[in-house]
N, C-alpha and C positions, 0 to 999 in steps of 0.2 A: 504494500500500500504506500502511496505517496505521502510524505510528511511535509509539514510547513515549518520545520525547524532543522538546524544543521549541527549535528554533533560531529566534531572534527576528529578527535583522537583521545587515546589514553593520556592523562595529563599529570596526575600526582597520586601518591598514596600517603595516608596519615596513619602511622603506626605508633603505638604506645610502647615504650621501653623502660626498663628499670634503672639504667645507669647511662647517662649521656656520654660520659668520658669513654666508657668501654665501647659504646656504639660508634662514637666518632672515630675511634682508632680503626675499627673493623671496616666501616664504610669508606673511609678516606684512604688509609694505607693499603687495605686489602682490595677493595673494589675500585678505588680511584675516583670516587665522587668528590666534588668540590663543596666546601662549606661556604655558602653564600652569607649566612648569618647564624649566630648562636645567641640565644637569650638564656635567662636563668633556668627556664623549664622547657626549652625547645631547640631543636637543631634543624636548620633548613639546608638541604643539599640539592645539588644539580649535577647533571652530566657535563662532560667537557664541551659538547657541541650545543648545549641548550642555552637559549638566549633569554630565558625567563628566570625569575627569582629562585624557583625550586621545582623539583619533581618528587621530592620525598621530604616529609616532615616526620621527625622523631620527637615525640612528646614524653617527658618524664612522667612516669606513673608507677603505681604500686604493682600493677600487673600488665603483662604484655597482651594487648588486644588491638583490633583494627577499628579505628574510628571511622574511616571512609576511604573508598576508592573513587577517583574523580576523573571526569571527562571535560575537555574544553569544548565549548560551543562557539559559534561564530559571533553572536551578538547578544546583547541583553534581552532583546525581544524573544530570543529562543528560550530563555529561562521561563518566561511567562507561559509560553506555549507548552513547554514540558510540564509545568505545574498543572495546567489544565488537563493534560493527558493523564497524569498520575492520579489526580483527584477523580477523574472520570472512572478510573478503575478502583477507586476507594482505597488507594494506597497512601500511607502516611507521608506527609511532606513537612519540611521545615525551612524557613527562609533565614539566611544569615546575611545581614545587611553589610554593605561596604564599611570597612573599619572594624568589624567584629572579628575578622581573621587577618593575621599579618600578611601583607603583600598581595592579598587577593581581593578582588571586587565582590560585588553581590553574588551570592551563591545559593543554589537550591539543593537541599539534601532530601533524599527520598529513601524509604525502605522499599526496595524493589519487589518484584513479583516473587522472588525467592527468599526475601527477608534480608538481603544484603544492604548495607548502608552505602548508598551511591550519591555522589555529589556532581553537580554541573556548575561551571562558571565560565565567564567570557573573558575576564580581565585579570591579569597578574602583572606585578611590577617586572620591569626588565632587568637583565644582568648582562655582564660582558660575556660574549661567547668566547670560549677558550680553546676552540678546536685546534688552532695553530700555536698555542702556547705549549709546545712540546716539553719545555722545561718543567712544566707542572704535572706531566703525566706520571702516574705511579700505579702500582698494583695492576689490576685488570683493565684500567683505562676506560671505565664505563663512559659511553658517549651520551646516551639518552634513555629515558624510560620507554619501554616498548609495549608491555601488555600485563594483564592480570589473568590468573587462573583461579576459578572459584569452584568449590565443591558444593553441589546442591542436591537435594533429595529427588527432584523431578527435573531432569535435563530438558525434556521436551517442552515443559511449560516455560522455562526460561528461554529456550531457543525460539519458540513461537512468539513470545512477547517482544524479544529484542529484534527479531526480523520483521514482524508484522506491525509493531507499534513504534519502534525506535529506528527502523529502517537500517539496521545492520545487515551485512551480507555474510554468507557462509563460504569459507574456503575449503575446509575439510571436516569430515565427521565420521564417527564410528557407530556401527549398529550391531545389535546382538542377533541371535538366531531368529528372532521374531521380527526383525527389521525395526526395532525400536532404537531411538537415538540414545547411545550410551555416553557420548561426549561430542562436543561441537566446538569449532574454532571460528569465531565470527569477528567481523572488522568493520570499521568506518574509514580508517586510513587505508591506502592501497597496499597492504601487506597481508600476511596470513591471518593475524588477529590483533584486536585490541583487548578482547577478553575471550577466554575459553570457559565452558561449563562442563564439568565432569560429574558422573554419578558417584555419590558418596554421602557420608554424614554431613549435613549442611543446614543452614548456610555457614560456610567458613571460607576463608581466603587460603587457597593452597600456596600460591606464590605471587610475587611481583618480579617482573623480568626487566633487565636492563640490556640494551643493545650494545654490542661491541663492534669495532670496525673490521676485525678479521680473526680467524681462528688462533693465530699466534698470540693475540692479546689474551685470549682465554687460557692458553697454555702458560704464558708468563704469569698470568694471574694465579694459577695453581701454584707455581713455584714461589711466588711472593707470599701467598697465603700460608703455605707450609713453613716458609722461613720465619714468618711472624708468629707461628705457633697455632695456626688455625686449621691444621690438617684434619682434626677431628670434626670440624664444622662442615667439611665436604661430605655431602650425602650421596651424590650420584654423578657419574661422569668423570672426566670429559668423554663425550661420545656424540654420535649423530642420531637424531630422530629420523624415522621414516616419515611420519607425519611432519609436514612443514619443511623437511630437509635441513632443519636447524642443527648447528653444532652447539652443544650445550654443556653447562655445568650447573648443578644444584648444590646449594650450601645453606646452612642455617646461621642466622645472625646470633649474637650473644644471648638473645632472649628467645630463640627458637623460631622466629619468623623465617620462612623459606624464601630465598632469593635465587633467581635464575640469571645466569650470564648467557647471552644468546647471540648467535650470529648465523647468517646464511639462509634466510627464508627467501621468498620470491614475490614478484609483482602480481597483484590481483585486481588491477584497476579496469581491465577491459569489461565492457558490459556483457559480453558473451562468454565470460569465464564460467566454467562449470565446476561446482564443488567436487572434491575428491572424496570418494567413499572408501572406507577401510572396514574390513571385517574384523570383529573383535578377536577372532582366533588367529589373525595374521600377526605373528610375532615381530615382523619388521617394523610395524607401525610405531612401537614405543622406543625401541632402540634398533636402528638399522643394522648394527653390528651384532646384535643378539643378546647382549647382557640384560638380565632382568632387574627391575627396580626393587629396592629393599622394602621390607614390610612397613617401615615407617611411612612409606609413600601412601599407603592406604589409610593409615590410622591417625596421622598427625597433620594438623593444619591450624591456622590462627583463628581464634574465635573473633566474632564481630559484635558490635554493640548497637543498641537502639539509638536512633538519631535524636530522640527526645529525652529519654531517661538515662542514657549511657550505661544501662544495665546490659549484661551479656545476653545475646539472643539465644534462646534454647534451640537445639538442633534436632533433626529427625534423620533416621537412617535413609540411605539411598533406596529408591523404590525398585531398582533393577538389581539383579544378582551381581555381587562384586566379582571382578575378574582380575586375575594376575597373569602376566605383569601389566601394570597400568602404564599409561602413555601420556600423561599430562605434559603439555609443552607451552 
C-alpha cells in the first residue's frame, strides 16, 4: 500500500548500561566508534562516516535494557502522519518535544505491533564527518549504524505491519515446512535490511549492527578486541552468512547487549527486485561456511521497556517451532 510518509533508515539505538567508563572503552577502543559527547549519565557515539551527532546512546542505569530503536524520517510532517497511523491501530504513542532529548528534535515513540519501543525523528544536530581522519581510526573502525534484529513471538504479524502499513520492502526471508515466515529481512534504505524479525521469545532486541568498510576491518577488529582482553565477548564468527552474503562478527558488550560488525551485503533499490526465499533446513543460510550458532543465540537477547512507564515489557515464546542453527543477520 502507498504511504504518505517517508521513513529513511535505521538511525540510532538507546541502550541502558551499568558502567559508562567500561562501555566507553569497549565501544571506542574495540569497535572504533567516536565519542561525540559525554555527560554525567550518558554517552553519545557515532561512526566514522556519520555526519550527525550520534547513532548510539548509552545511558547509565541500574540494569541493562533497551529504551528505543529509532528511524529517521524525512520531515516533521511525517511524524504526525505516523502518529495517526499508530493511533488508528490502537497502539501506544508518546511525543517527546524538541529539547527533551539531547541533540534530537521532536520525536515520536510508539510501542509497535510486537511491543517493541520504536522511535521516529526528523532532526538531529550535526557533527564532523571523520571518514578521512585516518589518524583517528582504531579497533574495528565502525563506519555507521546499519540495522536492528528483533526477536518477536509472531514474525508474520510484524512482517505484514511493516510492509503493508510502514511501506518497508523485503529482501530475504525464511519459511518453515508449512510455508510460514520464520524470519524476514526488511528495509527502507536500499540495502538488505534496516530491521530483521526472527521467531523467538519476544519482544526483545537481538542485536544492533554497525557497518564496516571491508572484511579486513573486521579481522583487525578481532585482533584488537582480543588484545584488549575482550576475547570472551566474541560470541560468533568471523564468518559469512548465506542470507545477505554478509561477512560478520557477533560480540557482547560489557552489559551483554549483542553487537554485530557487518560488511558485504548488496543493493536492493530496483523496483523489480524479488525477495530471496530460504528454506529453514538449508544450513547455508545462517553460516555459508557451515558453522552452527551457539545456544546463547536462541536464549539470550536484550529486554525492552514500555515507552510510558519504563517498566520491562513481558515476553511471550515464539509461536513457531524453534530451529537450530539460527541465522539472524
